[in-house]
DONUMAR-165174 format. One record per residue (C-alpha): residue number from 1; residue in one letter; x, y, z. Coordinates in steps of 0.02 Angstrom, whole numbers, plus 50000, padded with zeros to 5 digits. Layout:
BEGIN
k = NUM r = a x = X y = Y z = Z $
...
% end
This chain:
BEGIN
k = 1 r = m x = 53222 y = 51933 z = 51258 $
k = 2 r = n x = 53220 y = 51764 z = 51340 $
k = 3 r = l x = 53040 y = 51720 z = 51387 $
k = 4 r = s x = 52993 y = 51556 z = 51469 $
k = 5 r = l x = 52829 y = 51465 z = 51438 $
k = 6 r = d x = 52762 y = 51516 z = 51608 $
k = 7 r = t x = 52804 y = 51696 z = 51574 $
k = 8 r = l x = 52713 y = 51684 z = 51407 $
k = 9 r = f x = 52559 y = 51609 z = 51490 $
k = 10 r = n x = 52563 y = 51738 z = 51628 $
k = 11 r = i x = 52563 y = 51871 z = 51494 $
k = 12 r = s x = 52420 y = 51786 z = 51400 $
k = 13 r = p x = 52295 y = 51714 z = 51526 $
k = 14 r = n x = 52162 y = 51700 z = 51389 $
k = 15 r = i x = 52271 y = 51575 z = 51297 $
k = 16 r = q x = 52287 y = 51473 z = 51456 $
k = 17 r = g x = 52098 y = 51468 z = 51475 $
k = 18 r = l x = 52075 y = 51421 z = 51293 $
k = 19 r = l x = 52202 y = 51279 z = 51305 $
k = 20 r = r x = 52121 y = 51218 z = 51465 $
k = 21 r = d x = 51948 y = 51217 z = 51385 $
k = 22 r = i x = 52013 y = 51128 z = 51231 $
k = 23 r = l x = 52097 y = 50996 z = 51340 $
k = 24 r = i x = 51935 y = 50970 z = 51436 $
k = 25 r = v x = 51837 y = 50954 z = 51273 $
k = 26 r = i x = 51959 y = 50827 z = 51202 $
k = 27 r = s x = 51955 y = 50725 z = 51362 $
k = 28 r = i x = 51764 y = 50723 z = 51365 $
k = 29 r = l x = 51754 y = 50674 z = 51181 $
k = 30 r = i x = 51880 y = 50532 z = 51198 $
k = 31 r = f x = 51794 y = 50467 z = 51354 $
k = 32 r = s x = 51621 y = 50483 z = 51272 $
k = 33 r = y x = 51679 y = 50390 z = 51116 $
k = 34 r = f x = 51737 y = 50237 z = 51214 $
k = 35 r = i x = 51581 y = 50238 z = 51324 $
k = 36 r = l x = 51472 y = 50250 z = 51168 $
k = 37 r = k x = 51564 y = 50105 z = 51084 $
k = 38 r = i x = 51548 y = 49994 z = 51238 $
k = 39 r = a x = 51363 y = 50034 z = 51261 $
k = 40 r = k x = 51330 y = 50003 z = 51076 $
k = 41 r = n x = 51417 y = 49833 z = 51078 $
k = 42 r = l x = 51323 y = 49776 z = 51232 $
k = 43 r = l x = 51154 y = 49837 z = 51167 $
k = 44 r = f x = 51168 y = 49766 z = 50992 $
k = 45 r = r x = 51235 y = 49601 z = 51054 $
k = 46 r = q x = 51071 y = 49576 z = 51146 $
k = 47 r = l x = 50968 y = 49640 z = 51000 $
k = 48 r = r x = 51050 y = 49517 z = 50881 $
k = 49 r = k x = 51003 y = 49374 z = 50997 $
k = 50 r = i x = 50821 y = 49431 z = 50991 $
k = 51 r = t x = 50814 y = 49454 z = 50802 $
k = 52 r = k x = 50889 y = 49282 z = 50769 $
k = 53 r = r x = 50731 y = 49204 z = 50842 $
k = 54 r = t x = 50619 y = 49285 z = 50710 $
k = 55 r = d x = 50581 y = 49210 z = 50540 $
k = 56 r = t x = 50607 y = 49368 z = 50437 $
k = 57 r = d x = 50777 y = 49447 z = 50400 $
k = 58 r = l x = 50708 y = 49625 z = 50394 $
k = 59 r = d x = 50740 y = 49655 z = 50579 $
k = 60 r = d x = 50918 y = 49589 z = 50561 $
k = 61 r = q x = 50953 y = 49713 z = 50420 $
k = 62 r = i x = 50877 y = 49857 z = 50518 $
k = 63 r = i x = 50983 y = 49814 z = 50669 $
k = 64 r = e x = 51140 y = 49815 z = 50561 $
k = 65 r = i x = 51094 y = 49986 z = 50491 $
k = 66 r = f x = 51072 y = 50055 z = 50667 $
k = 67 r = n x = 51237 y = 49973 z = 50716 $
k = 68 r = k x = 51322 y = 50058 z = 50569 $
k = 69 r = h x = 51256 y = 50233 z = 50601 $
k = 70 r = v x = 51221 y = 50247 z = 50788 $
k = 71 r = v x = 51401 y = 50285 z = 50837 $
k = 72 r = p x = 51433 y = 50426 z = 50710 $
k = 73 r = i x = 51265 y = 50508 z = 50743 $
k = 74 r = g x = 51277 y = 50486 z = 50931 $
k = 75 r = y x = 51456 y = 50548 z = 50936 $
k = 76 r = f x = 51418 y = 50706 z = 50836 $
k = 77 r = i x = 51270 y = 50742 z = 50950 $
k = 78 r = i x = 51382 y = 50723 z = 51103 $
k = 79 r = c x = 51510 y = 50840 z = 51022 $
k = 80 r = y x = 51374 y = 50967 z = 50985 $
k = 81 r = l x = 51309 y = 50965 z = 51164 $
k = 82 r = t x = 51487 y = 50972 z = 51234 $
k = 83 r = f x = 51535 y = 51126 z = 51133 $
k = 84 r = k x = 51369 y = 51206 z = 51180 $
k = 85 r = e x = 51397 y = 51187 z = 51367 $
k = 86 r = i x = 51583 y = 51230 z = 51381 $
k = 87 r = q x = 51629 y = 51414 z = 51375 $
k = 88 r = i x = 51756 y = 51443 z = 51237 $
k = 89 r = n x = 51785 y = 51576 z = 51107 $
k = 90 r = e x = 51620 y = 51624 z = 51026 $
k = 91 r = t x = 51691 y = 51616 z = 50850 $
k = 92 r = i x = 51760 y = 51442 z = 50877 $
k = 93 r = l x = 51599 y = 51390 z = 50963 $
k = 94 r = g x = 51493 y = 51453 z = 50817 $
k = 95 r = l x = 51601 y = 51367 z = 50687 $
k = 96 r = a x = 51602 y = 51205 z = 50786 $
k = 97 r = q x = 51413 y = 51205 z = 50810 $
k = 98 r = t x = 51384 y = 51241 z = 50625 $
k = 99 r = f x = 51501 y = 51103 z = 50570 $
k = 100 r = l x = 51427 y = 50979 z = 50694 $
k = 101 r = g x = 51249 y = 51024 z = 50642 $
k = 102 r = i x = 51292 y = 50990 z = 50460 $
k = 103 r = a x = 51379 y = 50827 z = 50507 $
k = 104 r = i x = 51229 y = 50767 z = 50610 $
k = 105 r = t x = 51112 y = 50810 z = 50465 $
k = 106 r = f x = 51224 y = 50721 z = 50340 $
k = 107 r = c x = 51241 y = 50563 z = 50446 $
k = 108 r = t x = 51055 y = 50558 z = 50487 $
k = 109 r = s x = 51011 y = 50576 z = 50302 $
k = 110 r = i x = 51125 y = 50431 z = 50255 $
k = 111 r = f x = 51046 y = 50327 z = 50394 $
k = 112 r = l x = 50868 y = 50364 z = 50333 $
k = 113 r = v x = 50915 y = 50327 z = 50151 $
k = 114 r = d x = 50991 y = 50159 z = 50201 $
k = 115 r = l x = 50840 y = 50118 z = 50308 $
k = 116 r = a x = 50719 y = 50160 z = 50166 $
k = 117 r = r x = 50821 y = 50055 z = 50043 $
k = 118 r = v x = 50816 y = 49901 z = 50155 $
k = 119 r = i x = 50629 y = 49915 z = 50190 $
k = 120 r = i x = 50583 y = 49942 z = 50007 $
k = 121 r = a x = 50697 y = 49799 z = 49952 $
k = 122 r = f x = 50614 y = 49685 z = 50080 $
k = 123 r = y x = 50438 y = 49721 z = 50016 $
k = 124 r = s x = 50486 y = 49714 z = 49832 $
k = 125 r = k x = 50569 y = 49545 z = 49860 $
k = 126 r = k x = 50398 y = 49472 z = 49902 $
k = 127 r = y x = 50345 y = 49499 z = 49721 $
k = 128 r = h x = 50508 y = 49443 z = 49639 $
k = 129 r = y x = 50436 y = 49278 z = 49581 $
k = 130 r = s x = 50250 y = 49319 z = 49577 $
k = 131 r = n x = 50231 y = 49493 z = 49502 $
k = 132 r = s x = 50380 y = 49584 z = 49427 $
k = 133 r = i x = 50275 y = 49739 z = 49387 $
k = 134 r = i x = 50231 y = 49772 z = 49569 $
k = 135 r = e x = 50412 y = 49737 z = 49613 $
k = 136 r = r x = 50469 y = 49873 z = 49492 $
k = 137 r = n x = 50337 y = 49993 z = 49558 $
k = 138 r = i x = 50395 y = 49969 z = 49737 $
k = 139 r = n x = 50577 y = 49990 z = 49687 $
k = 140 r = a x = 50529 y = 50151 z = 49597 $
k = 141 r = l x = 50483 y = 50226 z = 49765 $
k = 142 r = f x = 50662 y = 50229 z = 49827 $
k = 143 r = p x = 50728 y = 50370 z = 49713 $
k = 144 r = a x = 50581 y = 50480 z = 49763 $
k = 145 r = i x = 50608 y = 50446 z = 49948 $
k = 146 r = r x = 50795 y = 50478 z = 49931 $
k = 147 r = v x = 50764 y = 50645 z = 49844 $
k = 148 r = l x = 50640 y = 50694 z = 49980 $
k = 149 r = i x = 50762 y = 50651 z = 50121 $
k = 150 r = w x = 50907 y = 50747 z = 50044 $
k = 151 r = t x = 50794 y = 50895 z = 50001 $
k = 152 r = l x = 50741 y = 50909 z = 50183 $
k = 153 r = a x = 50923 y = 50892 z = 50236 $
k = 154 r = i x = 50978 y = 51033 z = 50121 $
k = 155 r = i x = 50837 y = 51144 z = 50185 $
k = 156 r = f x = 50891 y = 51108 z = 50364 $
k = 157 r = v x = 51073 y = 51146 z = 50325 $
k = 158 r = i x = 51028 y = 51309 z = 50238 $
k = 159 r = s x = 50923 y = 51358 z = 50388 $
k = 160 r = n x = 51066 y = 51311 z = 50505 $
k = 161 r = l x = 51184 y = 51423 z = 50408 $
k = 162 r = g x = 51075 y = 51572 z = 50448 $
k = 163 r = f x = 50973 y = 51593 z = 50290 $
k = 164 r = d x = 50788 y = 51633 z = 50306 $
k = 165 r = i x = 50697 y = 51485 z = 50229 $
k = 166 r = g x = 50530 y = 51573 z = 50247 $
k = 167 r = a x = 50590 y = 51717 z = 50140 $
k = 168 r = i x = 50657 y = 51597 z = 50008 $
k = 169 r = v x = 50492 y = 51505 z = 50001 $
k = 170 r = a x = 50394 y = 51668 z = 49999 $
k = 171 r = g x = 50504 y = 51726 z = 49855 $
k = 172 r = l x = 50426 y = 51593 z = 49746 $
k = 173 r = g x = 50267 y = 51696 z = 49755 $
k = 174 r = i x = 50128 y = 51673 z = 49630 $
k = 175 r = g x = 50233 y = 51554 z = 49526 $
k = 176 r = g x = 50239 y = 51427 z = 49667 $
k = 177 r = v x = 50051 y = 51441 z = 49694 $
k = 178 r = a x = 50019 y = 51417 z = 49508 $
k = 179 r = i x = 50130 y = 51263 z = 49504 $
k = 180 r = a x = 50043 y = 51192 z = 49657 $
k = 181 r = l x = 49871 y = 51217 z = 49580 $
k = 182 r = a x = 49925 y = 51145 z = 49413 $
k = 183 r = s x = 49998 y = 50990 z = 49495 $
k = 184 r = q x = 49852 y = 50962 z = 49614 $
k = 185 r = g x = 49774 y = 50826 z = 49507 $
k = 186 r = i x = 49941 y = 50741 z = 49478 $
k = 187 r = l x = 49978 y = 50739 z = 49664 $
k = 188 r = q x = 49806 y = 50665 z = 49701 $
k = 189 r = d x = 49837 y = 50525 z = 49576 $
k = 190 r = l x = 50011 y = 50499 z = 49650 $
k = 191 r = f x = 49943 y = 50481 z = 49827 $
k = 192 r = s x = 49807 y = 50366 z = 49761 $
k = 193 r = y x = 49945 y = 50262 z = 49679 $
k = 194 r = f x = 50031 y = 50244 z = 49848 $
k = 195 r = a x = 49862 y = 50196 z = 49926 $
k = 196 r = i x = 49836 y = 50061 z = 49793 $
k = 197 r = l x = 50016 y = 50001 z = 49810 $
k = 198 r = f x = 50014 y = 49979 z = 49998 $
k = 199 r = d x = 49830 y = 49942 z = 50032 $
k = 200 r = r x = 49820 y = 49824 z = 49881 $
k = 201 r = p x = 49633 y = 49827 z = 49842 $
k = 202 r = f x = 49678 y = 49741 z = 49679 $
k = 203 r = e x = 49831 y = 49673 z = 49588 $
k = 204 r = i x = 49885 y = 49636 z = 49411 $
k = 205 r = s x = 49771 y = 49508 z = 49324 $
k = 206 r = d x = 49628 y = 49531 z = 49449 $
k = 207 r = l x = 49452 y = 49536 z = 49378 $
k = 208 r = v x = 49373 y = 49696 z = 49446 $
k = 209 r = s x = 49214 y = 49795 z = 49421 $
k = 210 r = i x = 49207 y = 49985 z = 49437 $
k = 211 r = d x = 49036 y = 50062 z = 49409 $
k = 212 r = e x = 48979 y = 49992 z = 49241 $
k = 213 r = f x = 49154 y = 49935 z = 49188 $
k = 214 r = t x = 49218 y = 49758 z = 49213 $
k = 215 r = g x = 49386 y = 49689 z = 49159 $
k = 216 r = y x = 49559 y = 49624 z = 49204 $
k = 217 r = v x = 49691 y = 49739 z = 49278 $
k = 218 r = e x = 49838 y = 49752 z = 49157 $
k = 219 r = h x = 49948 y = 49890 z = 49227 $
k = 220 r = i x = 49954 y = 49999 z = 49384 $
k = 221 r = g x = 50044 y = 50161 z = 49345 $
k = 222 r = i x = 50089 y = 50314 z = 49447 $
k = 223 r = k x = 49945 y = 50416 z = 49374 $
k = 224 r = t x = 49829 y = 50292 z = 49287 $
k = 225 r = t x = 49779 y = 50109 z = 49292 $
k = 226 r = r x = 49743 y = 50011 z = 49133 $
k = 227 r = i x = 49603 y = 49881 z = 49131 $
k = 228 r = k x = 49565 y = 49760 z = 48989 $
k = 229 r = a x = 49375 y = 49762 z = 48976 $
k = 230 r = l x = 49278 y = 49602 z = 48944 $
k = 231 r = t x = 49214 y = 49681 z = 48784 $
k = 232 r = g x = 49392 y = 49697 z = 48719 $
k = 233 r = e x = 49437 y = 49880 z = 48736 $
k = 234 r = q x = 49566 y = 49950 z = 48857 $
k = 235 r = l x = 49503 y = 50062 z = 48996 $
k = 236 r = i x = 49621 y = 50195 z = 49063 $
k = 237 r = l x = 49562 y = 50259 z = 49231 $
k = 238 r = a x = 49642 y = 50387 z = 49346 $
k = 239 r = n x = 49702 y = 50315 z = 49510 $
k = 240 r = t x = 49598 y = 50444 z = 49604 $
k = 241 r = d x = 49440 y = 50381 z = 49517 $
k = 242 r = l x = 49480 y = 50204 z = 49572 $
k = 243 r = t x = 49510 y = 50247 z = 49755 $
k = 244 r = n x = 49352 y = 50353 z = 49760 $
k = 245 r = s x = 49242 y = 50218 z = 49679 $
k = 246 r = r x = 49156 y = 50064 z = 49748 $
k = 247 r = l x = 49263 y = 49928 z = 49674 $
k = 248 r = r x = 49222 y = 49742 z = 49668 $
k = 249 r = n x = 49366 y = 49619 z = 49657 $
k = 250 r = f x = 49305 y = 49452 z = 49589 $
k = 251 r = k x = 49477 y = 49372 z = 49598 $
k = 252 r = r x = 49471 y = 49360 z = 49787 $
k = 253 r = m x = 49301 y = 49280 z = 49806 $
k = 254 r = k x = 49302 y = 49094 z = 49848 $
k = 255 r = s x = 49127 y = 49061 z = 49783 $
k = 256 r = r x = 48998 y = 49155 z = 49683 $
k = 257 r = q x = 48814 y = 49154 z = 49729 $
k = 258 r = v x = 48700 y = 49136 z = 49578 $
k = 259 r = r x = 48514 y = 49175 z = 49578 $
k = 260 r = t x = 48404 y = 49129 z = 49434 $
k = 261 r = e x = 48216 y = 49122 z = 49407 $
k = 262 r = i x = 48107 y = 49007 z = 49302 $
k = 263 r = g x = 47920 y = 49002 z = 49275 $
k = 264 r = v x = 47798 y = 48861 z = 49241 $
k = 265 r = i x = 47623 y = 48874 z = 49171 $
k = 266 r = y x = 47471 y = 48892 z = 49285 $
k = 267 r = e x = 47401 y = 48730 z = 49216 $
k = 268 r = t x = 47535 y = 48631 z = 49308 $
k = 269 r = e x = 47460 y = 48508 z = 49432 $
k = 270 r = d x = 47477 y = 48545 z = 49618 $
k = 271 r = n x = 47576 y = 48388 z = 49659 $
k = 272 r = q x = 47702 y = 48432 z = 49524 $
k = 273 r = l x = 47720 y = 48609 z = 49590 $
k = 274 r = a x = 47771 y = 48539 z = 49759 $
k = 275 r = k x = 47902 y = 48424 z = 49681 $
k = 276 r = i x = 47987 y = 48559 z = 49574 $
k = 277 r = p x = 48117 y = 48609 z = 49709 $
k = 278 r = e x = 48164 y = 48426 z = 49733 $
k = 279 r = i x = 48174 y = 48399 z = 49543 $
k = 280 r = i x = 48291 y = 48548 z = 49526 $
k = 281 r = e x = 48402 y = 48493 z = 49671 $
k = 282 r = t x = 48418 y = 48317 z = 49600 $
k = 283 r = a x = 48464 y = 48389 z = 49429 $
k = 284 r = l x = 48599 y = 48506 z = 49497 $
k = 285 r = k x = 48688 y = 48390 z = 49620 $
k = 286 r = p x = 48794 y = 48296 z = 49490 $
k = 287 r = i x = 48865 y = 48459 z = 49418 $
k = 288 r = e x = 49044 y = 48494 z = 49472 $
k = 289 r = n x = 49102 y = 48657 z = 49555 $
k = 290 r = i x = 48930 y = 48702 z = 49623 $
k = 291 r = t x = 48834 y = 48683 z = 49786 $
k = 292 r = f x = 48645 y = 48686 z = 49778 $
k = 293 r = d x = 48567 y = 48800 z = 49909 $
k = 294 r = i x = 48378 y = 48813 z = 49885 $
k = 295 r = a x = 48238 y = 48819 z = 49759 $
k = 296 r = y x = 48068 y = 48887 z = 49808 $
k = 297 r = l x = 47907 y = 48963 z = 49740 $
k = 298 r = i x = 47938 y = 49150 z = 49743 $
k = 299 r = r x = 47783 y = 49227 z = 49665 $
k = 300 r = f x = 47629 y = 49210 z = 49557 $
k = 301 r = g x = 47669 y = 49307 z = 49400 $
k = 302 r = d x = 47557 y = 49377 z = 49265 $
k = 303 r = f x = 47569 y = 49221 z = 49159 $
k = 304 r = s x = 47678 y = 49100 z = 49260 $
k = 305 r = i x = 47712 y = 49026 z = 49430 $
k = 306 r = d x = 47889 y = 49081 z = 49468 $
k = 307 r = y x = 48027 y = 48988 z = 49561 $
k = 308 r = e x = 48193 y = 49058 z = 49619 $
k = 309 r = i x = 48347 y = 48946 z = 49618 $
k = 310 r = i x = 48502 y = 48988 z = 49722 $
k = 311 r = y x = 48668 y = 48895 z = 49706 $
k = 312 r = f x = 48853 y = 48932 z = 49729 $
k = 313 r = v x = 48991 y = 48916 z = 49599 $
k = 314 r = h x = 49158 y = 48875 z = 49683 $
k = 315 r = s x = 49273 y = 48970 z = 49567 $
k = 316 r = n x = 49322 y = 49151 z = 49536 $
k = 317 r = e x = 49356 y = 49120 z = 49352 $
k = 318 r = l x = 49228 y = 49203 z = 49240 $
k = 319 r = k x = 49242 y = 49069 z = 49105 $
k = 320 r = i x = 49209 y = 48928 z = 49229 $
k = 321 r = y x = 49060 y = 49025 z = 49299 $
k = 322 r = r x = 48984 y = 49042 z = 49126 $
k = 323 r = k x = 49012 y = 48859 z = 49083 $
k = 324 r = t x = 48934 y = 48807 z = 49247 $
k = 325 r = q x = 48784 y = 48919 z = 49216 $
k = 326 r = h x = 48764 y = 48835 z = 49046 $
k = 327 r = q x = 48768 y = 48662 z = 49125 $
k = 328 r = v x = 48641 y = 48713 z = 49258 $
k = 329 r = n x = 48518 y = 48782 z = 49132 $
k = 330 r = l x = 48531 y = 48624 z = 49025 $
k = 331 r = a x = 48510 y = 48511 z = 49176 $
k = 332 r = i x = 48351 y = 48603 z = 49228 $
k = 333 r = k x = 48283 y = 48593 z = 49050 $
k = 334 r = y x = 48317 y = 48405 z = 49038 $
k = 335 r = a x = 48240 y = 48375 z = 49209 $
k = 336 r = f x = 48083 y = 48473 z = 49166 $
k = 337 r = t x = 48064 y = 48380 z = 49001 $
k = 338 r = k x = 48079 y = 48214 z = 49092 $
k = 339 r = a x = 47950 y = 48267 z = 49223 $
k = 340 r = k x = 47836 y = 48334 z = 49086 $
k = 341 r = l x = 47840 y = 48510 z = 49159 $
k = 342 r = k x = 47809 y = 48655 z = 49041 $
k = 343 r = f x = 47897 y = 48822 z = 49050 $
k = 344 r = a x = 47786 y = 48973 z = 49042 $
k = 345 r = y x = 47797 y = 49103 z = 48906 $
k = 346 r = p x = 47706 y = 49269 z = 48889 $
k = 347 r = t x = 47525 y = 49234 z = 48850 $
k = 348 r = q x = 47361 y = 49326 z = 48861 $
k = 349 r = l x = 47187 y = 49251 z = 48871 $
k = 350 r = h x = 47040 y = 49350 z = 48803 $
k = 351 r = y x = 46866 y = 49298 z = 48860 $
k = 352 r = i x = 46727 y = 49343 z = 48739 $
k = 353 r = q x = 46550 y = 49346 z = 48803 $
k = 354 r = k x = 46410 y = 49329 z = 48677 $
k = 355 r = n x = 46253 y = 49430 z = 48707 $
k = 356 r = n x = 46094 y = 49343 z = 48652 $
% end
C-alpha cells in the first residue's frame, strides 16, 4: 500500500483539524509572547524613570520584582485563556488547563514571596543600627508569610486537581475545633504582637505605665512583653493585655507638667500672702530644664493657706525629673526661709471657756 500524505489526511479529517488547531495555538502564543515582551519593556522603562525621582529604593525593588515575574505570569494566563477558547480535544484541553493553572499558581506564589521579602527587608533595615531586636522580629515575619503563601497555593492546586477541599476540611471534625479553641489565646497574642510591631505604641527601652505598673520595656516577644519595673522586678505581660490597656509612654513626651502644693500658716501677713507667687517664681527661674508656669492661692485648708505651683520639666528621663523636683523643693524652702515665711503643719486649737 502506497499512501500519500493527502490520502492519509483525507482518511483522518480529525487529525487535520487537530493539527490546524495546534498550529493556530502555537501562532497565537508566539505572537502573544513578543507583544507581551514589547509592552513590558515600554511600560517598565517609563516606571523606572518615575521611581528614580524618589528618595527610597523600595519602589525600585518592587518594580524589578514585577519586571521579573510579569512575563511568566502573564504568558501562562494568555496560554490558559487561549486553550480555553480554542476547540481541541477535551483530554488535551483538560490536561493543558490543569498544567497551566498549576504553573500560574506556582509563578504567582514565587512573586508574592519575593515581594514580601523585599518589603520586610526594607522595614527591618530601618532598625539595623538603632534596634536589632525589632529588626529580628520583623525578619521573623517572613518565614510565617512564606508558609502562608505556599499553603494557600497548595490548597488552590489541590482544588484545581478536582479534590473537594470542603470535605477535607470537614474531615478534621472535632479535632480541628478543639485545636482552634485551644490556640485562641495564642492567636490573640500573636495578632496583638503584629499590632504592636506595626503600630509601635512603644519600643525597646521606652518608659511605660500600664495600670499600676511602670517600667522600661526590655523585650517584645510573639506572645509576651517583658518590662523591667522601677521597683526592680521583671513584669511579663501578655501582648493582648497591653493592646487592651490604657498605656502611657513617657519616652515620647517632650516635657512633663508637675503640680505641687504647699501651705503656709494662717498667721502670715496679708502683704506676704500676695508676694508668695512672685517669691516662688523668682526662686524657680534659675533652675535648669524647667519652665515656671504659675503659682496661686488654691484654697483655705483646715490648718493652712494652700498654694498650687505648676511648672514643666523639659526631659522624659525619670532620673532628671526626680533631681529637678529635688532642686525645686529646696529652692522653695530657701526662698521661704529668706522671706521669713512659715510652712503650715497639722495643728488644732482648743478654746477653753471658764465659767464663773
